[in-house]
C-alpha beads as a LAMMPS data file, in Angstrom:
LAMMPS data file: protein, C-alpha beads

322 atoms
321 bonds

1 atom types
1 bond types

-500.0 500.0 xlo xhi
-500.0 500.0 ylo yhi
-500.0 500.0 zlo zhi

Masses

1 110.0

Atoms # bond

1 1 1 54.202 80.393 283.066
2 1 1 57.698 80.293 284.503
3 1 1 57.585 80.616 288.146
4 1 1 60.885 82.660 288.705
5 1 1 59.581 86.206 288.372
6 1 1 56.423 85.726 290.486
7 1 1 58.797 84.017 292.857
8 1 1 60.870 87.264 293.269
9 1 1 58.332 89.547 293.426
10 1 1 56.343 87.456 296.039
11 1 1 59.804 87.355 298.109
12 1 1 60.574 91.141 297.741
13 1 1 56.569 91.715 298.787
14 1 1 57.225 89.485 302.105
15 1 1 60.103 91.602 302.860
16 1 1 58.498 94.896 302.334
17 1 1 55.170 94.394 304.202
18 1 1 55.203 91.195 305.884
19 1 1 51.909 89.926 306.990
20 1 1 49.620 92.664 307.757
21 1 1 46.528 91.574 310.056
22 1 1 43.796 93.168 307.684
23 1 1 44.819 91.480 304.842
24 1 1 43.272 88.273 303.735
25 1 1 45.584 85.071 304.500
26 1 1 45.102 81.529 302.878
27 1 1 46.301 80.119 306.209
28 1 1 43.284 81.504 308.009
29 1 1 41.241 79.546 305.509
30 1 1 43.098 76.644 306.484
31 1 1 42.862 77.382 310.061
32 1 1 39.085 77.448 309.821
33 1 1 39.187 74.287 307.613
34 1 1 41.147 72.410 310.329
35 1 1 38.844 73.566 312.987
36 1 1 36.245 72.582 311.264
37 1 1 37.336 68.815 310.777
38 1 1 38.569 68.656 314.435
39 1 1 34.994 69.773 315.730
40 1 1 33.513 67.001 313.407
41 1 1 36.162 64.152 313.838
42 1 1 37.798 64.572 317.109
43 1 1 38.120 61.589 319.368
44 1 1 41.009 60.616 321.712
45 1 1 42.503 58.001 319.098
46 1 1 45.261 57.825 316.691
47 1 1 42.951 56.604 314.112
48 1 1 40.686 59.762 314.378
49 1 1 43.493 61.908 314.114
50 1 1 44.402 59.874 310.962
51 1 1 41.033 60.474 309.529
52 1 1 41.085 64.222 310.503
53 1 1 44.746 64.248 308.760
54 1 1 42.997 62.702 305.530
55 1 1 39.944 65.021 305.454
56 1 1 41.869 68.305 306.064
57 1 1 44.493 67.433 303.313
58 1 1 41.490 66.370 300.954
59 1 1 39.685 69.793 301.406
60 1 1 42.966 71.211 300.917
61 1 1 43.751 69.490 297.547
62 1 1 40.282 70.587 296.243
63 1 1 41.377 74.032 297.137
64 1 1 44.689 73.468 295.181
65 1 1 43.098 72.325 292.345
66 1 1 40.441 75.036 292.552
67 1 1 42.763 77.673 292.532
68 1 1 44.862 76.140 289.600
69 1 1 41.592 76.028 287.449
70 1 1 41.060 79.424 288.722
71 1 1 44.651 80.457 287.381
72 1 1 44.130 79.122 283.961
73 1 1 40.798 80.625 283.501
74 1 1 41.862 84.473 284.428
75 1 1 43.378 86.615 282.181
76 1 1 47.279 86.503 282.052
77 1 1 47.683 89.506 283.720
78 1 1 45.145 88.926 286.783
79 1 1 46.668 85.052 287.060
80 1 1 50.008 86.435 287.622
81 1 1 48.735 88.875 290.245
82 1 1 46.784 85.718 291.996
83 1 1 49.919 83.591 291.632
84 1 1 52.138 86.176 293.273
85 1 1 49.853 86.964 296.337
86 1 1 49.214 83.254 297.228
87 1 1 53.131 82.923 296.751
88 1 1 53.713 85.989 299.010
89 1 1 51.224 84.557 301.744
90 1 1 53.418 81.517 302.301
91 1 1 56.411 83.158 303.016
92 1 1 57.125 84.465 306.431
93 1 1 60.460 85.923 306.832
94 1 1 59.488 89.499 307.818
95 1 1 56.318 88.319 309.726
96 1 1 58.683 86.253 311.751
97 1 1 60.945 89.147 312.694
98 1 1 58.063 91.583 313.540
99 1 1 56.159 88.824 315.730
100 1 1 59.738 88.147 317.876
101 1 1 60.287 91.996 317.815
102 1 1 57.101 92.576 319.886
103 1 1 59.115 90.595 322.919
104 1 1 62.069 92.565 322.127
105 1 1 60.579 95.701 322.204
106 1 1 58.563 94.710 325.596
107 1 1 61.957 93.415 327.180
108 1 1 63.771 97.071 326.376
109 1 1 61.133 98.543 328.017
110 1 1 61.426 96.225 331.169
111 1 1 57.818 95.472 330.485
112 1 1 57.978 91.774 331.485
113 1 1 54.148 90.966 331.435
114 1 1 54.009 92.342 327.762
115 1 1 56.837 90.619 326.873
116 1 1 55.542 87.054 328.313
117 1 1 52.286 87.510 326.453
118 1 1 53.764 88.450 323.363
119 1 1 56.140 85.428 323.661
120 1 1 53.058 83.315 324.567
121 1 1 51.804 83.799 321.021
122 1 1 54.874 82.128 319.119
123 1 1 56.227 79.650 321.244
124 1 1 54.472 76.393 322.765
125 1 1 55.925 76.571 326.622
126 1 1 54.545 78.215 329.085
127 1 1 55.956 81.839 329.456
128 1 1 54.057 83.300 332.708
129 1 1 57.245 82.702 334.949
130 1 1 60.044 83.316 332.862
131 1 1 62.870 85.490 333.519
132 1 1 64.324 87.839 330.901
133 1 1 67.215 85.468 330.125
134 1 1 64.647 82.656 329.860
135 1 1 62.491 84.621 327.188
136 1 1 65.594 85.777 325.262
137 1 1 66.216 81.942 325.254
138 1 1 63.021 81.000 323.919
139 1 1 62.839 83.867 321.347
140 1 1 66.226 82.993 319.734
141 1 1 65.143 79.197 319.664
142 1 1 61.698 80.321 318.020
143 1 1 63.734 82.360 315.544
144 1 1 65.938 79.527 314.394
145 1 1 63.387 77.075 314.344
146 1 1 60.791 78.921 312.378
147 1 1 63.576 80.018 310.106
148 1 1 63.399 76.368 309.067
149 1 1 59.568 75.201 308.739
150 1 1 58.333 79.205 308.123
151 1 1 60.965 80.676 305.899
152 1 1 63.656 77.780 303.931
153 1 1 60.595 75.154 304.113
154 1 1 58.068 77.163 302.217
155 1 1 60.841 78.158 299.297
156 1 1 61.855 74.643 299.317
157 1 1 58.230 73.332 298.335
158 1 1 58.140 76.179 295.927
159 1 1 61.150 75.268 294.137
160 1 1 60.244 71.432 293.961
161 1 1 56.363 71.301 294.080
162 1 1 55.407 75.024 293.089
163 1 1 52.347 76.630 294.117
164 1 1 50.326 73.164 294.975
165 1 1 53.442 72.065 297.004
166 1 1 53.626 75.308 299.241
167 1 1 49.808 75.048 299.919
168 1 1 50.117 71.178 300.646
169 1 1 52.761 72.026 302.911
170 1 1 51.544 74.782 304.835
171 1 1 48.132 72.912 305.242
172 1 1 50.475 70.327 306.860
173 1 1 52.509 72.563 308.736
174 1 1 49.035 74.705 310.020
175 1 1 47.459 71.479 311.348
176 1 1 50.866 70.365 313.617
177 1 1 50.621 73.941 315.026
178 1 1 47.117 73.572 315.981
179 1 1 46.907 70.084 316.883
180 1 1 50.621 68.575 317.143
181 1 1 50.789 69.065 321.126
182 1 1 51.841 66.246 323.238
183 1 1 49.052 67.424 325.993
184 1 1 46.052 65.161 327.284
185 1 1 43.672 66.637 324.416
186 1 1 45.894 66.152 321.319
187 1 1 48.760 63.340 322.286
188 1 1 46.836 60.609 320.329
189 1 1 44.729 63.073 318.031
190 1 1 47.423 65.157 316.618
191 1 1 50.287 62.244 316.469
192 1 1 49.718 61.751 312.813
193 1 1 49.887 65.279 312.025
194 1 1 52.620 66.021 314.133
195 1 1 54.708 62.961 312.651
196 1 1 54.012 63.854 309.000
197 1 1 54.921 67.397 309.573
198 1 1 58.331 66.140 310.732
199 1 1 58.540 63.891 307.551
200 1 1 58.141 66.936 305.484
201 1 1 60.524 68.946 307.310
202 1 1 63.396 66.427 307.133
203 1 1 65.066 68.000 304.370
204 1 1 64.259 71.714 304.909
205 1 1 65.641 71.390 308.628
206 1 1 68.948 69.858 307.639
207 1 1 68.942 72.714 304.308
208 1 1 68.458 75.530 306.674
209 1 1 71.436 74.269 309.051
210 1 1 73.726 74.086 306.232
211 1 1 72.559 77.348 304.674
212 1 1 73.412 79.032 307.937
213 1 1 76.932 78.100 308.000
214 1 1 78.258 80.346 305.156
215 1 1 75.703 82.860 306.183
216 1 1 77.237 83.049 309.838
217 1 1 80.260 83.210 308.071
218 1 1 79.436 86.274 305.893
219 1 1 78.007 87.703 308.958
220 1 1 81.356 87.803 310.492
221 1 1 79.777 85.194 313.484
222 1 1 81.252 82.200 314.645
223 1 1 80.990 79.811 311.930
224 1 1 83.321 77.322 313.324
225 1 1 81.505 76.911 316.315
226 1 1 78.115 76.688 314.412
227 1 1 79.531 73.932 312.528
228 1 1 80.793 72.509 315.844
229 1 1 77.754 72.570 317.757
230 1 1 75.510 71.618 314.737
231 1 1 77.403 68.348 314.664
232 1 1 77.580 67.680 318.349
233 1 1 74.204 68.696 319.545
234 1 1 71.770 68.430 316.235
235 1 1 69.669 65.670 318.014
236 1 1 69.404 67.386 321.300
237 1 1 65.688 68.291 320.820
238 1 1 62.566 66.588 321.249
239 1 1 61.773 66.975 317.306
240 1 1 63.916 65.255 314.621
241 1 1 64.426 68.575 313.051
242 1 1 64.503 71.361 315.352
243 1 1 67.816 70.793 316.954
244 1 1 69.508 71.102 313.704
245 1 1 68.699 75.006 313.149
246 1 1 68.802 75.289 316.863
247 1 1 72.328 74.006 316.979
248 1 1 73.808 76.104 314.218
249 1 1 72.389 79.082 315.855
250 1 1 73.562 78.451 319.251
251 1 1 76.901 77.745 317.807
252 1 1 77.173 80.958 315.769
253 1 1 76.011 83.046 319.011
254 1 1 78.089 81.406 321.180
255 1 1 75.091 80.629 323.887
256 1 1 73.291 77.924 325.167
257 1 1 69.912 77.062 324.275
258 1 1 67.270 74.227 325.096
259 1 1 67.437 72.976 328.679
260 1 1 64.288 72.488 330.819
261 1 1 60.806 74.164 330.016
262 1 1 57.209 73.909 331.140
263 1 1 54.542 72.742 329.009
264 1 1 50.695 72.462 329.980
265 1 1 51.656 72.458 333.875
266 1 1 54.399 69.779 333.059
267 1 1 58.209 70.319 333.263
268 1 1 60.046 68.755 330.467
269 1 1 63.740 68.044 330.841
270 1 1 65.691 68.736 327.578
271 1 1 69.308 68.550 326.816
272 1 1 71.271 71.841 326.355
273 1 1 72.147 72.803 323.138
274 1 1 75.454 74.902 322.881
275 1 1 77.722 76.549 325.393
276 1 1 77.145 79.534 327.209
277 1 1 79.921 81.309 326.196
278 1 1 78.047 84.698 325.785
279 1 1 75.178 86.075 327.679
280 1 1 71.475 85.470 326.103
281 1 1 70.303 89.005 325.354
282 1 1 69.123 91.585 322.939
283 1 1 72.554 91.794 321.102
284 1 1 72.387 88.144 320.584
285 1 1 68.705 88.266 319.363
286 1 1 69.536 90.947 316.954
287 1 1 72.201 88.963 315.601
288 1 1 69.877 85.931 315.259
289 1 1 67.687 88.438 313.185
290 1 1 70.618 89.065 310.763
291 1 1 71.003 85.161 310.531
292 1 1 67.523 84.982 310.000
293 1 1 67.449 87.434 307.035
294 1 1 70.855 86.237 305.606
295 1 1 70.005 82.598 305.583
296 1 1 66.261 83.834 303.935
297 1 1 68.254 85.792 301.529
298 1 1 70.589 82.726 300.619
299 1 1 67.678 80.173 299.985
300 1 1 65.564 82.609 297.990
301 1 1 68.743 83.102 295.695
302 1 1 68.727 79.286 295.398
303 1 1 64.925 78.891 294.621
304 1 1 65.121 81.693 292.043
305 1 1 68.154 80.531 290.158
306 1 1 66.573 76.942 290.362
307 1 1 63.260 78.096 288.887
308 1 1 64.975 80.436 286.126
309 1 1 67.660 77.896 285.101
310 1 1 64.968 75.171 284.992
311 1 1 62.074 77.218 283.312
312 1 1 59.904 75.525 285.849
313 1 1 56.051 76.259 285.780
314 1 1 53.521 76.529 288.347
315 1 1 54.326 73.332 289.584
316 1 1 57.876 73.912 290.309
317 1 1 60.594 71.315 289.319
318 1 1 57.873 68.918 289.105
319 1 1 56.513 70.301 285.990
320 1 1 59.675 69.571 284.197
321 1 1 58.490 65.714 284.495
322 1 1 55.361 66.249 282.516

Bonds

1 1 1 2
2 1 2 3
3 1 3 4
4 1 4 5
5 1 5 6
6 1 6 7
7 1 7 8
8 1 8 9
9 1 9 10
10 1 10 11
11 1 11 12
12 1 12 13
13 1 13 14
14 1 14 15
15 1 15 16
16 1 16 17
17 1 17 18
18 1 18 19
19 1 19 20
20 1 20 21
21 1 21 22
22 1 22 23
23 1 23 24
24 1 24 25
25 1 25 26
26 1 26 27
27 1 27 28
28 1 28 29
29 1 29 30
30 1 30 31
31 1 31 32
32 1 32 33
33 1 33 34
34 1 34 35
35 1 35 36
36 1 36 37
37 1 37 38
38 1 38 39
39 1 39 40
40 1 40 41
41 1 41 42
42 1 42 43
43 1 43 44
44 1 44 45
45 1 45 46
46 1 46 47
47 1 47 48
48 1 48 49
49 1 49 50
50 1 50 51
51 1 51 52
52 1 52 53
53 1 53 54
54 1 54 55
55 1 55 56
56 1 56 57
57 1 57 58
58 1 58 59
59 1 59 60
60 1 60 61
61 1 61 62
62 1 62 63
63 1 63 64
64 1 64 65
65 1 65 66
66 1 66 67
67 1 67 68
68 1 68 69
69 1 69 70
70 1 70 71
71 1 71 72
72 1 72 73
73 1 73 74
74 1 74 75
75 1 75 76
76 1 76 77
77 1 77 78
78 1 78 79
79 1 79 80
80 1 80 81
81 1 81 82
82 1 82 83
83 1 83 84
84 1 84 85
85 1 85 86
86 1 86 87
87 1 87 88
88 1 88 89
89 1 89 90
90 1 90 91
91 1 91 92
92 1 92 93
93 1 93 94
94 1 94 95
95 1 95 96
96 1 96 97
97 1 97 98
98 1 98 99
99 1 99 100
100 1 100 101
101 1 101 102
102 1 102 103
103 1 103 104
104 1 104 105
105 1 105 106
106 1 106 107
107 1 107 108
108 1 108 109
109 1 109 110
110 1 110 111
111 1 111 112
112 1 112 113
113 1 113 114
114 1 114 115
115 1 115 116
116 1 116 117
117 1 117 118
118 1 118 119
119 1 119 120
120 1 120 121
121 1 121 122
122 1 122 123
123 1 123 124
124 1 124 125
125 1 125 126
126 1 126 127
127 1 127 128
128 1 128 129
129 1 129 130
130 1 130 131
131 1 131 132
132 1 132 133
133 1 133 134
134 1 134 135
135 1 135 136
136 1 136 137
137 1 137 138
138 1 138 139
139 1 139 140
140 1 140 141
141 1 141 142
142 1 142 143
143 1 143 144
144 1 144 145
145 1 145 146
146 1 146 147
147 1 147 148
148 1 148 149
149 1 149 150
150 1 150 151
151 1 151 152
152 1 152 153
153 1 153 154
154 1 154 155
155 1 155 156
156 1 156 157
157 1 157 158
158 1 158 159
159 1 159 160
160 1 160 161
161 1 161 162
162 1 162 163
163 1 163 164
164 1 164 165
165 1 165 166
166 1 166 167
167 1 167 168
168 1 168 169
169 1 169 170
170 1 170 171
171 1 171 172
172 1 172 173
173 1 173 174
174 1 174 175
175 1 175 176
176 1 176 177
177 1 177 178
178 1 178 179
179 1 179 180
180 1 180 181
181 1 181 182
182 1 182 183
183 1 183 184
184 1 184 185
185 1 185 186
186 1 186 187
187 1 187 188
188 1 188 189
189 1 189 190
190 1 190 191
191 1 191 192
192 1 192 193
193 1 193 194
194 1 194 195
195 1 195 196
196 1 196 197
197 1 197 198
198 1 198 199
199 1 199 200
200 1 200 201
201 1 201 202
202 1 202 203
203 1 203 204
204 1 204 205
205 1 205 206
206 1 206 207
207 1 207 208
208 1 208 209
209 1 209 210
210 1 210 211
211 1 211 212
212 1 212 213
213 1 213 214
214 1 214 215
215 1 215 216
216 1 216 217
217 1 217 218
218 1 218 219
219 1 219 220
220 1 220 221
221 1 221 222
222 1 222 223
223 1 223 224
224 1 224 225
225 1 225 226
226 1 226 227
227 1 227 228
228 1 228 229
229 1 229 230
230 1 230 231
231 1 231 232
232 1 232 233
233 1 233 234
234 1 234 235
235 1 235 236
236 1 236 237
237 1 237 238
238 1 238 239
239 1 239 240
240 1 240 241
241 1 241 242
242 1 242 243
243 1 243 244
244 1 244 245
245 1 245 246
246 1 246 247
247 1 247 248
248 1 248 249
249 1 249 250
250 1 250 251
251 1 251 252
252 1 252 253
253 1 253 254
254 1 254 255
255 1 255 256
256 1 256 257
257 1 257 258
258 1 258 259
259 1 259 260
260 1 260 261
261 1 261 262
262 1 262 263
263 1 263 264
264 1 264 265
265 1 265 266
266 1 266 267
267 1 267 268
268 1 268 269
269 1 269 270
270 1 270 271
271 1 271 272
272 1 272 273
273 1 273 274
274 1 274 275
275 1 275 276
276 1 276 277
277 1 277 278
278 1 278 279
279 1 279 280
280 1 280 281
281 1 281 282
282 1 282 283
283 1 283 284
284 1 284 285
285 1 285 286
286 1 286 287
287 1 287 288
288 1 288 289
289 1 289 290
290 1 290 291
291 1 291 292
292 1 292 293
293 1 293 294
294 1 294 295
295 1 295 296
296 1 296 297
297 1 297 298
298 1 298 299
299 1 299 300
300 1 300 301
301 1 301 302
302 1 302 303
303 1 303 304
304 1 304 305
305 1 305 306
306 1 306 307
307 1 307 308
308 1 308 309
309 1 309 310
310 1 310 311
311 1 311 312
312 1 312 313
313 1 313 314
314 1 314 315
315 1 315 316
316 1 316 317
317 1 317 318
318 1 318 319
319 1 319 320
320 1 320 321
321 1 321 322
């Protein structure tokens, strides 16, 4: 089964409907698996976190092979429909726009409390005392960072490792989002999950930044500023990966991101990314959304061409080695 057409249909479905909360979603199942193993294995130790990671990924591997078996047993049309749905569920271009748009609309209404509440659902920092400018900064940062791990990375793993790679990646990434915090509860237990998520995102984060440059140029934004800021500020983040897309976005929009933020009642001093040549406001956010869709489309095109030319199957390019 060539993966190209199912991927194309899944991508179009993601752009059209996003992530309706009433629809079943594999990531929610992964979340329940993670919660179960955390409640069973939690100890304030790195080794306990390593065992937890192995338990979660072992369960995820069982799910992957169970799904592959189901695809093989179902009639072809039902198998293709199921494959399309799981590919669609791993993509997040539209849902990233939808979730960030809730903050935008609240800020447009002047409802700062609603904006802070909506922002708190998609960022790790504390939002209770953020000013409108600080909320725009956090919003643009999360669009840039999630462009890498929520949009480009899933497509990268679909291309290279197919459906199993996508589910494996979503398992690792979901674990990081749930336990990868540097607070008193997860600093040790979540360390392995956070580090291995960093490893899996090394290539996608850098690929995202590189794809943003031609996207920005096509959109008529400051591609030279994106290149310059990317080269200079790509390491100005706590994560080894987040600085890459954030620096490219900051340069393209001619804004300054990063800086001090409060996490779990603790002020964290972070270096700034970019230069404050233009204000942080709704116009800059909407330009960031254009970059989101443009970069997503460029990565989707690369993925589709790669799958079609290689005639890769359900294991992506890895299937060519079998």
